[in-house]
N, C-alpha and C positions, 0 to 999 in steps of 0.2 A: 721553382717548379714543384718540388716535393711538398712545400707548404700548401701550394694551390691544390695539389692532388689530395692532401689530407683534408682540406676544407670540404672538397666535393664528397669524398668518402664519408666523412662525418655527417654531412647534410643528408645523404642518402640513407645511411644507417640509422640516424636518429628518426627520420620519418618512418622507416620500416618498423623500428622498435616502438614507436608511438601508435602503431597499428594503422598508419596512413598508406595511401596508394602513391607509389613513386612512378610518375609518368615521364617517359623519355623526353618528350618535347619540353616539359617544364624544366628539367635539369639542363638540357641543352641550351635553352634560352637564358636561364639564370646564370650559368657559368661560361657561356659562349664556347662550348666544346662541341666536337663532332659526334656523330652517331657511333662510330667505332670506339671512341674513347669511353662513351657512356657504357657500352656493353662490356668493355674491359674492366671498368670500375665495378659493375654488377658482379662480374666473375671474381674479382678480387675479394669482394665481401662474401660471396659464396664459399670461396676457398678458406677464408678466415674462419667462417662458422663451421665448416667441415673439419677443420684441424683444431678446433677448440673443444675443451672438455664439454661433452654433451649434457652433463648434469647442469652446467651453467647456461648453455644455449641449446635448447632442444627445439629449434625452429627450422623452418625451411623457406627459402625465397622462391616464390613461384610467380609466373606470369598469369595474371587474371585477365582473360580476354574481354570479359564483360566490363570490368573496371578500366580496361585499356592501360594497365600498368602493372608494376611488380608489388607484391605484398609479402609480408612475413606471415606465413599461413596460420600458425597457431595464434600469434598475437592479434592478427586481424579478426580471427574467429572469437577471441575473448572480448574484444571491444564492442561498444554499441555502434550499430550502423545508423544511417539516416532515418530508416523506417522505425527502428526501435526507439531512437531518440525522440522522434515526433510522437509516437504512441505514448511513451512515458510522460512527456510534457503535457499532452492532452489530458491524460488521466489525472495528473496533478492539478491542472487547472479546473477540471470538472469536479474534483473532490471538494474544493473550497475548504480544505482542512487547515490551511495556514494563512497568515496575513500576507499582504502583498509583497513586502520586502523579502520575506523568507521564500516565497514562491519564485520570485525573480532570481534570487541568489541560486536556488537549486537548479532552475532551468538553464541559467547561464553556465553553470558548472557541468551540467549534462552535455550541453553543446560543446563546451571546451574539451571535454574528454571523450568525445565520440570520433569515429573515423569519417564523419561527413565531409565530403569534398565541397559541398555547397551548403554551408551552414546558414548563409544569408537567406537562402530560399526557405529553410525551415523557420528561421526567425520571422520572415515575412508572414508565414502561415499563421503563426501563433501571436504575432505582435498585437493584432486587434483585440484578441482575448485578454492579453496582458494589460493593455491600456484600459479596457473596460472591466477588469477583474474587480470583484467586490469582496473584500475581506470579511471573514466571519465577524459577527457583532461583538464578540468578546474582545477582539483587538489584541490578543496576547501572543507573544512569541512563545513557541512551544518546543523548538528543536532541542534546546538545552535540557528542558524539563523531561522530555521523552527519553533523552539519552541517560539522564540520571536514574530515572525509574527503571529503565532497561538494565542498567548495571546493578541496581539493587536486586532486581529479580534474578539476574544471573548469579550474583554472589550470595543470594538468600539473606539479605539484610533487612531488618525491620525498619519501616518508615514511620516518621512522626509528621503528620500532615495537618495543616489548617484548611478547613473546607467550608465554603459558604454555599447557600442555596438561593434559589430564585423564588420569590413569593408568587401568589396567584395573580398579582397585578403586573407580573413580568419584570419587577425590579429586584435588584439584589437585596437580600436581607442583611442587616447590620451584623448580626451575630456570626462569628466564625467558630465552628466547632473543631476541636482538636481530636484526632484519631490516631491511635497506634495500630498500625496494620501490617499484615504479612503480604507483600505484593506477589501476585501470581501471574499476571499477564497484562498486556496492552492490546486493546482492540480499537478499530476505527469503524465508525458507522455513521453515515449521513451527516457529514460536516464536522463530526467531533471525535476526539480520542478519549478512550475510557481506560481507567486503571481498574483492574479486577483484583480484589484483595479481601483477605479474611481479617476481621476485626479482632484484636487481641482480647482474650477473655470472653468472647462470644462463641457459642457452640452451633452456629448456623451450619446447615448441611452444605449450602452453596455460598460462594463469595459475594461480597457487596460490590456495587459498581459506582465509580466516582468519575465525573467528567474532569479531565486533566486541566482544562482551562479554569476550572473553579477551585483548583488546589492553589491556595494563595501562598502557603508557606510549606516548603518541602525540606525535611531534614532526614538525611540518611544516617541512621544511628550505627553504633558499633556492635549492636546486638544482632546476633544471627538467629535463624530458625531452621528447623529441620523438617523435611517432608519425606515420608516413605516413598520410595521409587514407584511402587505400584499405585500410590495415591497422588502422584504429581499432577499438577494442573496441565491439561492439554488444550492449548488455545484453539486448535482446529475443531476439536469435538465440541467444546463449550460454545464456539462461535455458531455452530449449527443449531444449538438449542436456544440461544438468546439473540434472535435476529433484531429485536426492537429495543435493546438496551433497557429492558424492564424485567424485573425479577418476578417473584410470586411463586406459586407451586408449579412443579414440573408436571405438565399434562400431556397425555396422549390424546390428540384430538382427531376426530374423523368428521369430514364435511363434504358436502356436494358442491361442485363448482361448475357453473354453466356460463362463465364469462368468455371473453374473446381469446385470451392467451393463457393456456395452461402452462406454457413455458415460463411466463413471468411468475407464476405461482411457485413453480419448482425452483426457480432461481432465488426467489425470496425466502423460501423454506428449504434449505439444502438437504435436509434429511427426510423430506416428504416423499411419499410413495403413492403412485396411482394404483389402487387395488381393484378398480373396476372402471370400465369406460364403455359408453354406449351413445352413439350419435351426438357427440359433442358434450355429453354430460359425464363428468368425472367424479368418482368417489376417491377422496384423497385422505391419507392418514399421515400425521406428523407428530413429533414429540418436541414440545417447546415449553418455555415458561409462560404460564397462563395469562398474566397481566398484559404482556405485549401482544400476544396472539389475539386477545379479545379486541384490542384497539384496531388491529389490522382487519380482522373479520368484519367488524362493524363498518369499516371504511369501504368494504366491497359491495355493500348494498344488497340488491336482489340477486347478485351473481353467486352468493354463497348461502348455503343452508347448513347449519351445524347439526350433526347427527349424534355424535357421542363426545364426551360422556353426558349423561342425562342432566346432571347438575349444571354443567357448562352450558348446555343448550338452553336450559331454563333461564340462566343468568343473561344470556345473549338476547333471548326473547323479551325479557324485562327491560333491558337497555334499549332495544329497538322501540318498544312501546313508549318509554319515557321520551325518546327523541321525537316520536310522532306527536305526542301531546304538546310538546314545545312549539310545534309548527301548526297546530290547529287553531 
């Protein structure tokens, strides 16, 4: 009898500790016990936790009426619920940042480690997307490489990388260039991960950008580097400036926007500010790297008119005129 009781208590406690919901009817059916026994076992676990060192177990068993069962309050709050698991899975799928087997592995682990009572339902929702998921064209596994780069950034270790480029014909160039770099950060943008790093021996004001999938050979050296705290790389701030993974000169651009969604512009350019608005016409100012913003502004067609700086406006007008001539 004592052995049987221990089995039930461990079952209940393990489910609670895993952040799952313990439902009375499930335990009664599984172990063929009555309702009174179930409540006694719940009380036994509560008493055990109340009399245990609170530094080891700082949790509380509560009845969640919405979930129709008992939960370990703090543990339940720490774990992913079904809504969060679904949202993260959808974002991963939409990002298309990883090849299929890495995506499947991550999503399965997310579902295995969430408190979802109905994981099969979530699986059904995303199964069709998983079946039809198209891996990025590079076909490279990235998780290990991203982890190595992150550790090098954290430990301030110099990287020795082999890097290849893609020619204008869309094919990989045979030459692999070797670079000694000081890694500063990792960013993700539109299907690809990028390493942000300073090249050893170069005095560029801003770091260079490397697509991680094009790093063919990655060596973490024993050589370290130092950066003054006040000059440390700030991923979040840099991310606002380099929305298009293109460098160039840092520009303060002012333009008029008359398109359908000013919200989409502000989401695309996080540091942009509306300095004037009148009847659906917006004057927007943003600070970004010039090469990338030029490409984006050109893609907006008649919805955008560049106002400042003058040199930037003239370059844009020349680009537009060249495009028109191509289609005449």
